[in-house]
C-alpha positions as a printed Julia matrix, in Angstrom:
103×3 Matrix{Float64}:
 11.65  -14.43  -21.34
  8.44  -14.11  -19.79
  8.96  -13.83  -15.08
  7.57  -17.75  -15.84
 10.5   -18.86  -18.14
 12.77  -17.18  -15.68
 11.51  -19.17  -12.61
 11.67  -21.68  -14.49
 15.59  -21.8   -15.47
 16.32  -20.35  -12.43
 14.75  -23.96  -11.26
 16.7   -25.73  -13.09
 19.75  -24.34  -12.54
 19.71  -25.09   -9.3
 18.26  -28.88   -9.17
 20.74  -30.1   -11.73
 24.09  -28.35  -10.17
 23.33  -28.26   -6.42
 19.85  -30.19   -5.24
 19.34  -33.27   -7.73
 23.08  -33.81   -6.52
 22.54  -33.78   -2.68
 19.16  -35.66   -3.42
 21.3   -38.68   -4.29
 23.3   -38.44   -1.79
 20.52  -38.53    0.53
 19.24  -41.77   -1.36
 22.32  -43.46   -1.72
 23.08  -42.56    2.29
 19.56  -43.06    2.98
 20.09  -40.09    4.5
 16.42  -37.9     5.59
 18.39  -34.47    7.29
 19.42  -34.18    3.45
 16.37  -34.79    1.98
 14.13  -33.67    4.11
 16.34  -30.15    4.25
 17.04  -29.71    0.45
 13.02  -30.58   -0.3
 12.06  -28.04    2.05
 14.5   -25.91   -0.23
 13.32  -26.65   -3.23
  9.55  -25.77   -2.36
 10.44  -22.47   -1.03
 12.49  -21.11   -4.09
  9.51  -22.77   -6.13
  7.26  -20.12   -3.59
  9.18  -16.92   -4.83
  6.37  -15.33   -6.78
  9.84  -13.31   -8.81
 12.72  -14.22  -10.37
 14.19  -10.95   -8.45
 12.9   -12.84   -5.45
 14.01  -17.12   -6.38
 18.01  -14.84   -6.82
 17.93  -13.05   -3.64
 16.86  -15.73   -1.66
 19.76  -18.6    -2.71
 21.78  -15.97   -2.25
 21.35  -15.38    1.27
 21.53  -19.43    1.65
 24.84  -19.48    0.5
 25.59  -16.5     2.46
 25.04  -18.14    5.42
 21.48  -15.53    5.98
 18.86  -17.74    7.27
 19.37  -19.68   10.72
 18.31  -22.74    9.06
 21.25  -22.38    6.35
 24.12  -22.07    8.82
 22.54  -25.17   10.54
 22.07  -27.51    7.41
 25.79  -25.96    6.52
 27.05  -27.69    9.57
 25.27  -30.54    9.4
 26.73  -31.48    5.76
 30.19  -30.29    7.26
 30.04  -32.77    9.86
 29.6   -35.82    8.04
 31.7   -34.26    4.86
 29.8   -33.69    2.55
 30.92  -30.92   -0.41
 26.99  -28.64   -0.4
 27.46  -28.07   -4.36
 26.09  -24.6    -3.33
 29.3   -22.32   -3.42
 30.6   -25.05   -6.4
 27.88  -22.63   -7.96
 27.83  -19.82   -6.86
 29.64  -17.48   -9.18
 27.9   -19.22  -11.88
 24.66  -18.6   -10.85
 25.87  -15.03  -10.17
 26.9   -14.35  -14.26
 24.26  -16.19  -15.21
 20.84  -14.89  -13.2
 22.48  -11.24  -13.24
 20.75   -7.51  -13.38
 20.3    -7.69  -17.07
 19.0   -10.64  -17.15
 16.78   -9.92  -14.24
 15.57   -6.89  -16.26
 15.17   -8.89  -19.14
Protein backbone atom coordinates (compact mmCIF):
# COMPACT_ATOMS: atom_id res chain seq x y z
CA UNK A 1 0.00 0.00 0.00
CA UNK A 2 1.39 3.39 -0.94
CA UNK A 3 1.67 6.31 1.46
CA UNK A 4 -1.14 8.12 -0.38
CA UNK A 5 -3.39 5.06 -0.10
CA UNK A 6 -2.69 4.89 3.63
CA UNK A 7 -3.51 8.56 4.06
CA UNK A 8 -6.74 8.11 2.12
CA UNK A 9 -7.72 5.12 4.26
CA UNK A 10 -7.17 7.12 7.45
CA UNK A 11 -9.17 10.06 6.12
CA UNK A 12 -12.04 7.81 5.03
CA UNK A 13 -12.12 6.09 8.40
CA UNK A 14 -12.13 9.36 10.34
CA UNK A 15 -14.68 10.97 8.07
CA UNK A 16 -17.17 8.11 8.28
CA UNK A 17 -16.72 7.34 11.97
CA UNK A 18 -15.98 10.73 13.52
CA UNK A 19 -16.41 13.79 11.35
CA UNK A 20 -19.52 12.94 9.35
CA UNK A 21 -21.72 12.41 12.46
CA UNK A 22 -20.45 15.67 13.96
CA UNK A 23 -21.05 17.58 10.73
CA UNK A 24 -24.56 16.14 10.50
CA UNK A 25 -25.24 17.31 14.06
CA UNK A 26 -23.88 20.77 13.20
CA UNK A 27 -26.09 20.99 10.13
CA UNK A 28 -29.22 19.80 11.97
CA UNK A 29 -28.62 22.28 14.79
CA UNK A 30 -27.17 25.12 12.74
CA UNK A 31 -24.02 25.05 14.88
CA UNK A 32 -21.42 27.01 12.97
CA UNK A 33 -18.71 26.51 15.59
CA UNK A 34 -18.83 22.71 15.34
CA UNK A 35 -18.92 22.92 11.56
CA UNK A 36 -15.90 25.24 11.49
CA UNK A 37 -13.80 23.27 13.97
CA UNK A 38 -14.52 19.92 12.33
CA UNK A 39 -13.70 21.26 8.87
CA UNK A 40 -10.52 22.91 10.18
CA UNK A 41 -9.50 19.63 11.83
CA UNK A 42 -10.10 17.65 8.65
CA UNK A 43 -8.08 20.20 6.71
CA UNK A 44 -5.19 20.03 9.20
CA UNK A 45 -5.14 16.24 9.06
CA UNK A 46 -5.08 16.33 5.25
CA UNK A 47 -2.04 18.63 5.38
CA UNK A 48 0.06 15.97 7.08
CA UNK A 49 2.53 14.52 4.59
CA UNK A 50 2.64 10.97 6.00
CA UNK A 51 0.15 8.51 7.43
CA UNK A 52 2.24 8.36 10.61
CA UNK A 53 1.89 12.13 11.10
CA UNK A 54 -1.86 11.84 10.55
CA UNK A 55 -2.10 9.13 13.22
CA UNK A 56 0.01 11.17 15.63
CA UNK A 57 -2.10 14.29 15.05
CA UNK A 58 -5.35 12.39 15.64
CA UNK A 59 -3.94 10.78 18.80
CA UNK A 60 -2.89 14.21 20.08
CA UNK A 61 -6.46 15.42 19.57
CA UNK A 62 -8.07 12.56 21.46
CA UNK A 63 -5.51 12.83 24.24
CA UNK A 64 -6.34 16.58 24.53
CA UNK A 65 -2.75 17.60 23.93
CA UNK A 66 -3.70 20.73 22.02
CA UNK A 67 -5.31 23.82 23.46
CA UNK A 68 -7.88 23.92 20.68
CA UNK A 69 -8.96 20.31 21.29
CA UNK A 70 -9.40 21.03 25.02
CA UNK A 71 -11.63 24.02 24.41
CA UNK A 72 -13.61 22.23 21.70
CA UNK A 73 -14.24 19.25 24.00
CA UNK A 74 -15.47 21.62 26.70
CA UNK A 75 -17.83 23.24 24.19
CA UNK A 76 -19.17 19.85 23.07
CA UNK A 77 -19.61 18.68 26.65
CA UNK A 78 -21.56 21.83 27.52
CA UNK A 79 -23.92 20.97 24.67
CA UNK A 80 -24.11 17.32 25.75
CA UNK A 81 -22.66 16.07 22.48
CA UNK A 82 -20.86 12.75 22.22
CA UNK A 83 -17.70 13.62 20.27
CA UNK A 84 -17.26 10.21 18.62
CA UNK A 85 -13.50 10.67 18.93
CA UNK A 86 -13.23 8.42 21.95
CA UNK A 87 -15.78 5.96 20.55
CA UNK A 88 -13.40 4.89 17.80
CA UNK A 89 -10.14 5.37 19.71
CA UNK A 90 -9.44 1.66 20.21
CA UNK A 91 -10.52 0.67 16.71
CA UNK A 92 -8.33 3.45 15.27
CA UNK A 93 -5.30 2.30 17.28
CA UNK A 94 -5.79 -1.33 16.29
CA UNK A 95 -6.34 -0.56 12.63
CA UNK A 96 -3.61 2.05 12.13
CA UNK A 97 -0.92 0.47 14.30
CA UNK A 98 2.86 0.31 13.84
CA UNK A 99 2.67 -2.82 11.71
CA UNK A 100 0.17 -1.15 9.35
CA UNK A 101 2.18 2.07 9.23
CA UNK A 102 5.35 0.16 8.39
CA UNK A 103 3.76 -2.07 5.74
